[in-house]
Every structure is written in C-alpha cells, then in structure tokens.
FIVODO-743760 format. One record per residue: z, x, y of N, C-alpha, C, O in turn; residue in one letter. Coordinates in Angstrom, 3 decimals, padded with zeros to 6 digits. Example, Ala and Ser with C-alpha at 12.3 -4.5 7.8 and 13.67 -1.06 7.14 Angstrom:
! residues 2
+----------+----------+----------+----------+----------+----------+----------+----------+----------+----------+----------+----------+-------+
:     n_c3 :     n_c1 :     n_c2 :    ca_c3 :    ca_c1 :    ca_c2 :     c_c3 :     c_c1 :     c_c2 :     o_c3 :     o_c1 :     o_c2 : gukol :
+----------+----------+----------+----------+----------+----------+----------+----------+----------+----------+----------+----------+-------+
:  007.800 :  013.190 : -005.690 :  007.800 :  012.300 : -004.500 :  007.800 :  013.200 : -003.300 :  008.465 :  014.236 : -003.319 :     A :
:  007.080 :  012.850 : -002.250 :  007.140 :  013.670 : -001.060 :  007.870 :  012.900 :  000.030 :  008.039 :  013.409 :  001.138 :     S :
+----------+----------+----------+----------+----------+----------+----------+----------+----------+----------+----------+----------+-------+
END
This chain:
! residues 133
+----------+----------+----------+----------+----------+----------+----------+----------+----------+----------+----------+----------+-------+
:     n_c3 :     n_c1 :     n_c2 :    ca_c3 :    ca_c1 :    ca_c2 :     c_c3 :     c_c1 :     c_c2 :     o_c3 :     o_c1 :     o_c2 : gukol :
+----------+----------+----------+----------+----------+----------+----------+----------+----------+----------+----------+----------+-------+
: -000.083 :  000.709 : -001.163 :  000.131 : -000.192 : -000.120 : -000.013 :  000.866 :  001.282 :  000.584 :  001.942 :  001.252 :     X :
: -000.721 :  000.535 :  002.321 : -000.809 :  001.401 :  003.323 :  000.406 :  001.187 :  004.016 :  001.357 :  000.433 :  003.812 :     X :
:  000.083 :  002.237 :  005.096 :  001.679 :  002.169 :  006.052 :  001.260 :  001.989 :  007.537 :  000.082 :  002.278 :  007.745 :     X :
:  002.008 :  001.554 :  008.660 :  001.390 :  002.031 :  009.614 :  001.550 :  003.396 :  010.254 :  002.511 :  004.164 :  010.207 :     X :
:  000.567 :  003.494 :  010.765 :  000.153 :  004.964 :  011.366 : -000.755 :  005.862 :  010.587 : -001.477 :  006.782 :  010.973 :     X :
: -000.515 :  005.310 :  009.252 : -001.893 :  005.626 :  008.429 : -003.224 :  005.808 :  008.377 : -003.534 :  004.619 :  008.458 :     X :
: -004.298 :  006.400 :  008.300 : -005.537 :  006.279 :  008.849 : -006.169 :  006.513 :  007.449 : -005.895 :  007.381 :  006.620 :     X :
: -007.152 :  005.441 :  007.399 : -007.978 :  005.605 :  005.962 : -009.913 :  005.657 :  006.817 : -010.447 :  004.896 :  007.624 :     X :
: -010.384 :  006.837 :  006.164 : -011.787 :  006.565 :  006.099 : -012.401 :  006.011 :  005.253 : -011.941 :  005.637 :  004.174 :     X :
: -013.776 :  005.860 :  005.726 : -015.212 :  005.510 :  004.808 : -015.923 :  006.577 :  004.545 : -016.806 :  006.875 :  005.350 :     X :
: -015.748 :  007.262 :  003.568 : -016.989 :  008.022 :  003.411 : -018.221 :  007.980 :  003.480 : -018.959 :  008.952 :  003.642 :     X :
: -018.660 :  006.419 :  003.317 : -020.435 :  006.395 :  003.468 : -020.396 :  005.706 :  003.958 : -020.947 :  004.681 :  003.556 :     X :
: -019.356 :  005.725 :  005.882 : -019.874 :  005.163 :  006.770 : -019.601 :  005.959 :  007.943 : -020.273 :  006.113 :  008.963 :     X :
: -018.256 :  006.533 :  007.530 : -017.865 :  007.326 :  008.685 : -016.405 :  006.408 :  009.863 : -015.797 :  006.769 :  010.870 :     X :
: -016.393 :  005.404 :  009.180 : -015.680 :  004.597 :  010.315 : -014.378 :  005.006 :  009.420 : -014.250 :  005.176 :  008.207 :     X :
: -013.329 :  005.108 :  010.673 : -012.471 :  005.731 :  010.797 : -011.082 :  004.301 :  010.998 : -011.082 :  003.863 :  012.149 :     X :
: -010.070 :  003.658 :  010.105 : -009.043 :  002.990 :  010.556 : -008.118 :  003.162 :  010.326 : -007.700 :  003.130 :  009.168 :     X :
: -007.104 :  003.529 :  011.793 : -005.177 :  003.546 :  012.137 : -004.620 :  001.874 :  011.623 : -004.841 :  000.868 :  012.297 :     X :
: -003.965 :  001.880 :  010.462 : -003.118 :  000.808 :  010.732 : -001.867 :  001.023 :  011.993 : -001.033 :  001.921 :  011.875 :     X :
: -001.870 :  000.423 :  012.753 : -000.733 : -000.138 :  014.167 :  000.146 : -000.805 :  013.683 :  001.286 : -000.369 :  013.847 :     X :
:  000.058 : -001.492 :  013.271 :  000.971 : -003.031 :  012.807 :  000.816 : -003.440 :  011.907 : -000.315 : -003.917 :  011.814 :     X :
:  001.625 : -003.576 :  010.741 :  001.607 : -004.061 :  009.558 :  002.735 : -005.312 :  009.059 :  003.737 : -005.125 :  008.369 :     X :
:  002.394 : -006.241 :  009.456 :  003.433 : -007.266 :  008.633 :  003.014 : -008.399 :  008.500 :  001.832 : -008.654 :  008.731 :     X :
:  003.832 : -009.270 :  008.123 :  003.475 : -010.546 :  007.108 :  002.296 : -011.476 :  008.249 :  001.153 : -011.685 :  007.842 :     X :
:  002.609 : -011.836 :  009.273 :  002.029 : -012.495 :  010.248 :  000.962 : -012.152 :  010.915 :  000.198 : -013.015 :  011.348 :     X :
:  000.727 : -010.703 :  011.118 : -000.086 : -009.824 :  011.798 :  000.028 : -008.368 :  011.271 :  000.876 : -007.592 :  010.831 :     X :
: -001.678 : -008.448 :  011.641 : -001.930 : -006.779 :  011.033 : -002.867 : -005.998 :  012.194 : -003.999 : -006.480 :  012.210 :     X :
: -002.737 : -005.247 :  012.869 : -003.342 : -004.813 :  014.372 : -003.746 : -003.235 :  013.060 : -003.216 : -002.807 :  012.034 :     X :
: -005.057 : -002.827 :  013.985 : -005.976 : -001.753 :  013.245 : -006.817 : -001.594 :  014.375 : -007.472 : -002.412 :  015.020 :     X :
: -006.573 :  000.346 :  014.538 : -007.721 :  000.917 :  015.583 : -008.615 :  001.251 :  014.877 : -008.426 :  001.742 :  013.765 :     X :
: -009.761 :  001.050 :  015.387 : -011.214 :  001.233 :  014.401 : -012.402 :  001.738 :  015.310 : -012.887 :  001.407 :  016.392 :     X :
: -012.638 :  002.703 :  014.346 : -014.105 :  003.727 :  015.042 : -015.241 :  003.461 :  014.136 : -015.404 :  003.759 :  012.953 :     X :
: -015.868 :  002.930 :  014.842 : -017.230 :  003.041 :  014.069 : -018.369 :  004.210 :  014.917 : -018.984 :  003.908 :  015.940 :     X :
: -018.462 :  005.602 :  014.200 : -018.988 :  006.372 :  014.781 : -020.523 :  006.309 :  014.958 : -021.129 :  006.791 :  015.914 :     X :
: -020.861 :  005.906 :  014.318 : -022.547 :  005.890 :  014.069 : -023.067 :  004.618 :  014.910 : -022.256 :  003.867 :  015.451 :     X :
: -024.307 :  004.432 :  014.985 : -025.438 :  003.769 :  015.396 : -025.676 :  002.940 :  014.659 : -026.091 :  003.637 :  013.733 :     X :
: -025.768 :  001.684 :  014.221 : -026.394 :  000.367 :  013.769 : -025.034 :  000.506 :  012.833 : -025.415 :  000.002 :  011.776 :     X :
: -024.013 :  000.806 :  012.689 : -022.755 :  000.357 :  011.404 : -022.698 : -001.158 :  011.275 : -022.738 : -001.987 :  012.184 :     X :
: -022.596 : -001.352 :  009.978 : -022.588 : -002.510 :  010.180 : -021.650 : -003.823 :  009.167 : -022.219 : -004.491 :  008.304 :     X :
: -020.677 : -003.921 :  009.391 : -020.467 : -004.528 :  008.462 : -020.948 : -005.815 :  007.847 : -021.225 : -006.683 :  008.675 :     X :
: -021.150 : -006.214 :  006.264 : -021.836 : -007.151 :  006.116 : -021.338 : -008.690 :  006.136 : -020.121 : -008.831 :  006.017 :     X :
: -022.220 : -010.016 :  006.289 : -021.641 : -010.511 :  006.884 : -020.626 : -011.247 :  005.719 : -020.913 : -011.128 :  004.528 :     X :
: -019.494 : -011.969 :  006.123 : -018.438 : -012.413 :  005.239 : -017.443 : -013.412 :  006.024 : -017.655 : -013.827 :  007.163 :     X :
: -016.466 : -013.689 :  005.331 : -016.125 : -014.486 :  006.205 : -014.205 : -014.743 :  005.379 : -013.989 : -014.864 :  004.173 :     X :
: -013.137 : -014.756 :  006.494 : -012.325 : -014.772 :  005.494 : -011.402 : -016.537 :  005.927 : -011.005 : -017.276 :  006.828 :     X :
: -011.531 : -016.330 :  004.425 : -010.952 : -018.228 :  004.063 : -009.472 : -018.127 :  004.878 : -008.915 : -019.205 :  004.668 :     X :
: -008.756 : -017.422 :  005.575 : -007.376 : -017.828 :  005.236 : -006.833 : -016.858 :  006.744 : -005.682 : -016.942 :  007.172 :     X :
: -007.660 : -016.178 :  007.238 : -007.517 : -015.462 :  008.623 : -008.283 : -015.654 :  009.622 : -009.431 : -016.030 :  009.382 :     X :
: -007.870 : -015.456 :  010.979 : -008.434 : -015.334 :  012.187 : -008.707 : -013.335 :  012.255 : -007.901 : -012.408 :  012.174 :     X :
: -009.575 : -013.356 :  012.360 : -009.340 : -012.230 :  013.234 : -010.051 : -011.726 :  014.485 : -011.003 : -012.391 :  014.893 :     X :
: -009.747 : -010.797 :  015.034 : -010.228 : -010.632 :  016.543 : -010.663 : -008.979 :  017.161 : -009.926 : -007.993 :  017.156 :     X :
: -011.471 : -009.028 :  017.449 : -012.025 : -008.027 :  018.077 : -011.587 : -007.952 :  019.574 : -011.591 : -008.852 :  020.413 :     X :
: -011.220 : -006.683 :  019.688 : -011.265 : -006.123 :  021.414 : -011.903 : -004.578 :  021.498 : -011.516 : -003.559 :  020.927 :     X :
: -013.073 : -004.786 :  022.459 : -014.002 : -003.444 :  022.463 : -012.928 : -002.546 :  023.190 : -012.601 : -002.990 :  024.290 :     X :
: -012.444 : -001.624 :  022.886 : -011.709 : -000.408 :  023.521 : -012.693 :  001.104 :  024.203 : -012.036 :  001.920 :  024.850 :     X :
: -013.826 :  001.299 :  024.055 : -014.801 :  001.962 :  024.004 : -015.998 :  001.767 :  023.733 : -016.229 :  001.440 :  022.569 :     X :
: -017.007 :  001.875 :  024.559 : -018.057 :  001.597 :  023.701 : -019.168 :  000.297 :  023.877 : -019.283 : -000.159 :  025.015 :     X :
: -019.857 : -000.211 :  022.952 : -020.663 : -001.546 :  023.173 : -020.552 : -001.809 :  021.189 : -020.729 : -001.080 :  020.213 :     X :
: -020.114 : -003.449 :  021.435 : -020.266 : -003.607 :  019.843 : -020.884 : -004.863 :  020.002 : -020.674 : -005.585 :  020.976 :     X :
: -021.846 : -005.221 :  018.820 : -022.377 : -006.885 :  018.325 : -021.856 : -007.780 :  017.355 : -022.009 : -007.470 :  016.174 :     X :
: -021.245 : -008.874 :  017.650 : -021.132 : -009.351 :  016.926 : -022.021 : -010.939 :  016.340 : -022.525 : -011.612 :  017.240 :     X :
: -022.125 : -011.305 :  015.306 : -022.138 : -012.776 :  014.868 : -021.521 : -013.024 :  014.224 : -021.322 : -012.728 :  013.045 :     X :
: -020.844 : -013.990 :  015.312 : -019.796 : -015.508 :  014.814 : -020.787 : -016.970 :  014.308 : -021.703 : -017.449 :  014.977 :     X :
: -020.365 : -017.409 :  013.141 : -021.249 : -018.635 :  012.866 : -022.995 : -018.318 :  013.216 : -023.704 : -017.408 :  012.786 :     X :
: -023.255 : -019.187 :  013.938 : -024.528 : -018.883 :  014.912 : -024.410 : -017.944 :  016.115 : -025.368 : -017.293 :  016.531 :     X :
: -023.111 : -017.906 :  016.684 : -023.646 : -017.302 :  018.266 : -023.852 : -015.882 :  017.709 : -023.549 : -015.562 :  016.559 :     X :
: -024.418 : -015.020 :  018.667 : -024.578 : -013.881 :  018.677 : -023.796 : -013.293 :  019.914 : -023.775 : -014.190 :  020.757 :     X :
: -023.068 : -012.044 :  020.443 : -022.625 : -011.848 :  021.616 : -022.853 : -010.213 :  021.419 : -022.782 : -009.632 :  020.336 :     X :
: -023.146 : -009.589 :  022.726 : -022.972 : -007.676 :  022.887 : -021.568 : -007.661 :  023.856 : -021.508 : -008.367 :  024.863 :     X :
: -020.585 : -006.885 :  023.488 : -019.153 : -007.025 :  024.117 : -019.272 : -005.294 :  024.735 : -020.115 : -004.508 :  024.302 :     X :
: -018.451 : -005.012 :  025.595 : -017.871 : -004.097 :  026.571 : -016.654 : -003.732 :  026.307 : -015.919 : -004.444 :  025.623 :     X :
: -016.153 : -002.222 :  026.965 : -014.575 : -002.060 :  027.295 : -014.198 : -003.707 :  027.487 : -014.859 : -004.633 :  027.957 :     X :
: -012.819 : -003.644 :  026.902 : -011.599 : -004.854 :  027.418 : -012.544 : -006.426 :  027.227 : -012.143 : -007.390 :  027.880 :     X :
: -013.386 : -006.541 :  026.608 : -013.653 : -008.076 :  026.207 : -013.766 : -008.045 :  024.653 : -014.074 : -007.241 :  023.773 :     X :
: -013.375 : -009.280 :  024.768 : -012.947 : -009.631 :  022.857 : -013.601 : -010.960 :  022.565 : -014.248 : -011.734 :  023.270 :     X :
: -013.262 : -010.975 :  021.419 : -014.030 : -011.849 :  020.193 : -013.359 : -012.373 :  018.767 : -013.164 : -011.732 :  017.734 :     X :
: -013.118 : -013.538 :  019.025 : -012.686 : -014.669 :  017.345 : -013.458 : -015.121 :  016.402 : -014.247 : -015.985 :  016.783 :     X :
: -013.517 : -014.759 :  015.003 : -013.699 : -015.403 :  014.227 : -012.574 : -016.438 :  013.418 : -011.848 : -016.004 :  012.523 :     X :
: -012.560 : -017.270 :  013.683 : -011.868 : -018.883 :  013.065 : -012.013 : -018.171 :  011.167 : -012.866 : -017.583 :  010.503 :     X :
: -010.493 : -018.737 :  010.950 : -011.017 : -018.741 :  009.343 : -011.856 : -019.129 :  008.474 : -012.424 : -020.117 :  008.940 :     X :
: -012.170 : -018.931 :  007.650 : -013.902 : -019.183 :  007.035 : -014.958 : -019.340 :  008.254 : -015.874 : -020.156 :  008.144 :     X :
: -014.841 : -018.685 :  009.214 : -016.349 : -018.819 :  009.456 : -016.643 : -017.314 :  009.468 : -016.158 : -016.223 :  009.770 :     X :
: -018.012 : -018.064 :  008.826 : -019.371 : -016.567 :  008.711 : -019.250 : -015.521 :  009.359 : -018.807 : -015.891 :  010.447 :     X :
: -019.422 : -013.941 :  009.381 : -018.865 : -013.416 :  010.618 : -019.810 : -012.190 :  010.269 : -020.082 : -012.227 :  009.069 :     X :
: -020.463 : -011.000 :  010.986 : -020.653 : -009.896 :  010.854 : -020.433 : -008.541 :  011.976 : -021.473 : -008.729 :  012.605 :     X :
: -020.094 : -007.884 :  012.340 : -020.167 : -006.833 :  013.338 : -021.149 : -005.658 :  013.369 : -021.644 : -005.344 :  012.287 :     X :
: -021.548 : -004.866 :  014.617 : -022.047 : -003.564 :  014.329 : -022.446 : -003.094 :  015.778 : -022.494 : -003.685 :  016.857 :     X :
: -022.803 : -001.373 :  015.259 : -022.244 : -000.886 :  016.789 : -024.286 : -000.688 :  017.108 : -025.119 : -000.055 :  016.459 :     X :
: -024.447 : -001.629 :  018.484 : -025.694 : -001.885 :  019.028 : -026.377 : -000.495 :  019.390 : -027.604 : -000.513 :  019.286 :     X :
: -025.640 :  001.057 :  019.916 : -026.154 :  001.959 :  020.586 : -026.099 :  003.062 :  019.803 : -025.988 :  003.196 :  018.584 :     X :
: -026.230 :  004.101 :  021.010 : -026.287 :  005.508 :  020.222 : -024.964 :  006.469 :  020.224 : -024.724 :  007.597 :  019.796 :     X :
: -024.193 :  005.415 :  020.951 : -022.591 :  006.110 :  021.093 : -021.373 :  005.823 :  019.702 : -021.716 :  005.113 :  018.757 :     X :
: -020.365 :  006.286 :  019.734 : -019.392 :  005.662 :  018.777 : -018.874 :  004.555 :  019.547 : -019.131 :  004.501 :  020.750 :     X :
: -018.030 :  003.486 :  018.876 : -017.447 :  002.168 :  019.453 : -015.807 :  002.439 :  018.853 : -015.649 :  002.929 :  017.734 :     X :
: -014.892 :  002.146 :  019.533 : -013.165 :  002.433 :  019.276 : -013.158 :  000.587 :  019.291 : -014.178 :  000.199 :  019.861 :     X :
: -012.581 : -000.175 :  018.978 : -012.226 : -001.443 :  018.622 : -010.613 : -001.775 :  018.500 : -010.027 : -000.693 :  018.525 :     X :
: -009.746 : -002.783 :  018.386 : -008.497 : -002.764 :  018.177 : -008.617 : -004.161 :  017.483 : -009.096 : -005.031 :  018.211 :     X :
: -008.384 : -004.422 :  016.622 : -008.702 : -005.277 :  015.511 : -007.454 : -005.831 :  015.075 : -006.635 : -005.063 :  014.570 :     X :
: -007.081 : -007.513 :  015.237 : -006.277 : -008.358 :  014.965 : -006.289 : -008.952 :  013.083 : -007.372 : -009.305 :  012.616 :     X :
: -005.353 : -008.981 :  012.425 : -006.236 : -010.341 :  011.792 : -004.222 : -011.099 :  011.511 : -003.107 : -010.580 :  011.562 :     X :
: -004.601 : -012.114 :  011.310 : -003.498 : -013.478 :  011.708 : -003.815 : -014.460 :  010.393 : -004.918 : -014.995 :  010.283 :     X :
: -002.834 : -014.637 :  009.477 : -002.124 : -013.914 :  008.930 : -002.912 : -012.735 :  008.431 : -004.142 : -012.777 :  008.404 :     X :
: -002.059 : -011.424 :  007.939 : -002.167 : -010.105 :  007.752 : -002.831 : -010.080 :  006.216 : -003.699 : -009.329 :  005.773 :     X :
: -002.049 : -011.266 :  005.507 : -002.075 : -011.375 :  003.907 : -002.042 : -009.714 :  003.375 : -001.208 : -008.824 :  003.541 :     X :
: -003.226 : -009.754 :  002.734 : -003.520 : -008.510 :  001.873 : -004.378 : -007.218 :  002.262 : -004.597 : -006.169 :  001.657 :     X :
: -004.831 : -007.772 :  003.677 : -005.893 : -006.989 :  004.483 : -006.039 : -005.443 :  004.354 : -006.964 : -004.781 :  003.882 :     X :
: -004.640 : -004.992 :  005.014 : -004.431 : -003.265 :  005.064 : -004.767 : -002.979 :  003.250 : -005.332 : -001.920 :  002.978 :     X :
: -004.485 : -003.727 :  002.344 : -004.688 : -003.103 :  001.277 : -005.959 : -002.859 :  000.259 : -006.217 : -001.992 : -000.576 :     X :
: -006.834 : -004.404 :  000.878 : -008.051 : -004.503 :  000.396 : -008.720 : -003.295 :  001.827 : -009.820 : -002.845 :  001.507 :     X :
: -008.470 : -003.035 :  002.529 : -009.294 : -002.351 :  003.846 : -009.418 : -000.543 :  002.616 : -010.369 :  000.101 :  002.173 :     X :
: -007.596 : -000.369 :  002.508 : -007.894 :  001.101 :  002.232 : -008.100 :  001.350 :  000.790 : -008.005 :  002.495 :  000.349 :     X :
: -008.413 :  000.206 : -000.069 : -009.475 :  000.836 : -001.241 : -010.468 :  000.381 : -001.195 : -011.224 :  000.377 : -002.167 :     X :
: -010.714 : -000.055 : -000.234 : -012.508 : -000.363 : -000.357 : -013.109 :  000.729 :  000.525 : -014.299 :  001.029 :  000.619 :     X :
: -012.130 :  001.231 :  001.112 : -012.096 :  002.520 :  001.688 : -012.602 :  004.207 :  000.374 : -013.448 :  005.102 :  000.382 :     X :
: -011.838 :  003.916 : -000.226 : -011.277 :  004.672 : -001.079 : -012.582 :  004.948 : -002.414 : -012.686 :  005.903 : -003.183 :     X :
: -013.495 :  003.641 : -002.282 : -014.254 :  003.300 : -003.063 : -014.123 :  002.327 : -004.308 : -014.959 :  002.059 : -005.172 :     X :
: -013.098 :  001.974 : -004.175 : -012.936 :  000.644 : -005.497 : -014.454 :  000.324 : -005.374 : -015.175 :  000.601 : -004.416 :     X :
: -014.815 : -000.335 : -006.563 : -015.927 : -001.491 : -006.942 : -016.117 : -002.754 : -005.792 : -015.779 : -003.844 : -006.253 :     X :
: -016.456 : -002.777 : -004.797 : -016.343 : -003.942 : -004.067 : -016.389 : -005.776 : -005.042 : -016.165 : -006.941 : -004.716 :     X :
: -016.684 : -005.270 : -005.921 : -017.262 : -006.708 : -006.696 : -015.759 : -006.969 : -007.351 : -015.313 : -008.081 : -007.635 :     X :
: -015.373 : -006.255 : -007.451 : -013.979 : -006.023 : -007.853 : -013.127 : -006.688 : -007.137 : -012.502 : -007.701 : -007.451 :     X :
: -013.110 : -005.918 : -005.871 : -012.370 : -006.413 : -004.190 : -012.518 : -007.814 : -004.440 : -011.644 : -008.477 : -005.000 :     X :
: -013.620 : -008.284 : -004.033 : -014.177 : -009.560 : -003.625 : -013.397 : -010.558 : -004.612 : -012.975 : -011.590 : -004.092 :     X :
: -013.105 : -010.314 : -006.312 : -012.655 : -011.159 : -007.224 : -010.567 : -011.296 : -006.812 : -009.807 : -012.257 : -006.691 :     X :
: -010.401 : -009.960 : -006.736 : -008.875 : -009.434 : -006.720 : -008.413 : -010.561 : -005.135 : -007.498 : -011.383 : -005.087 :     X :
: -009.180 : -010.285 : -004.273 : -009.060 : -010.684 : -002.266 : -009.420 : -011.973 : -002.069 : -009.553 : -012.402 : -000.923 :     X :
: -009.611 : -012.715 : -003.107 : -009.911 : -014.479 : -002.441 : -009.265 : -014.772 : -001.240 : -009.924 : -015.283 : -000.334 :     X :
: -008.361 : -014.585 : -001.124 : -007.557 : -015.623 :  000.012 : -008.111 : -014.778 :  001.666 : -008.229 : -015.259 :  002.793 :     X :
: -008.380 : -013.175 :  001.074 : -009.010 : -012.810 :  002.227 : -010.388 : -012.860 :  002.750 : -010.674 : -013.195 :  003.900 :     X :
: -011.140 : -012.543 :  001.927 : -012.530 : -012.255 :  002.128 : -013.255 : -012.926 :  001.174 : -012.679 : -013.019 :  000.090 :     X :
: -014.298 : -013.399 :  001.246 : -015.575 : -014.004 :  000.563 : -017.551 : -014.017 :  001.224 : -017.955 : -014.333 :  002.343 :     X :
: -017.984 : -013.766 :  000.570 : -018.978 : -013.793 :  001.022 : -019.858 : -015.159 :  001.325 : -019.465 : -015.972 :  000.488 :     X :
: -020.675 : -015.654 :  001.986 : -021.350 : -016.594 :  002.461 : -022.066 : -017.002 :  001.450 : -022.854 : -017.937 :  001.588 :     X :
+----------+----------+----------+----------+----------+----------+----------+----------+----------+----------+----------+----------+-------+
END
C-alpha cells in the first residue's frame, strides 16, 4: 500500500505521481506528464469523483461529450461514472494536482499499474475504482 510522500513512476510513459494525502475520504496526488501527447485511455470511476487542477503547462480533457484545454490555476471535475480521458496537448511537461473522492483503493491501483501489474487483472480487482466504457 502506498504512503503519503511516496512517488511512483510509470516506466512506459514517464508519468510520475506523488501521493500527498491518503485517507478514506480523499486522495490527493501531484502528477507530472513529462511527454507531449501523454494520454490516459478513456475510463470512468464508478464510485469516485476525479478533480484536476493544472499547476504548470496546459492539459486537455474530454469529460463525457465535452472537451476543454486548461492552463495554470484552472480546474475540471469528472463526476462518478462519467467517461473521461486526459492528455498533454503541448510540447512541454504538465504538472497537475489530482483529487479523488472518495479515495477507495485508487492509490493502490495506481501503484500497481505503474509497477507493471497486468491491466486486465487490475480492472477485475478494482471494479469500484475503474471501468472501461
């Protein structure tokens, strides 16, 4: 189980997440997307809200049928069950603050995904946290 202050890196994408707050009600993460075009596949969190705030750079989001590009200080929310994806639309790294409510087991899911656990197995185990549309 991850702990506050721990950083995990996805070797495939270079994405780095630092766990800032881990509690049952709230997970706060600092996220770095170092590469242009970084994209999370479209997914939904059946029981969790996800909120992103752009700290540095520009980030693009598709939440439901709406697409937006945001800069520093701007934020956006994906309500529970809403399909969404996010990516780096530019040539410079993007830094974000991400909040998940409730946290459920998202920190554990992220740590295991980044270390290379099979995504199909994780999708089966973490059904409250993530689903593909």
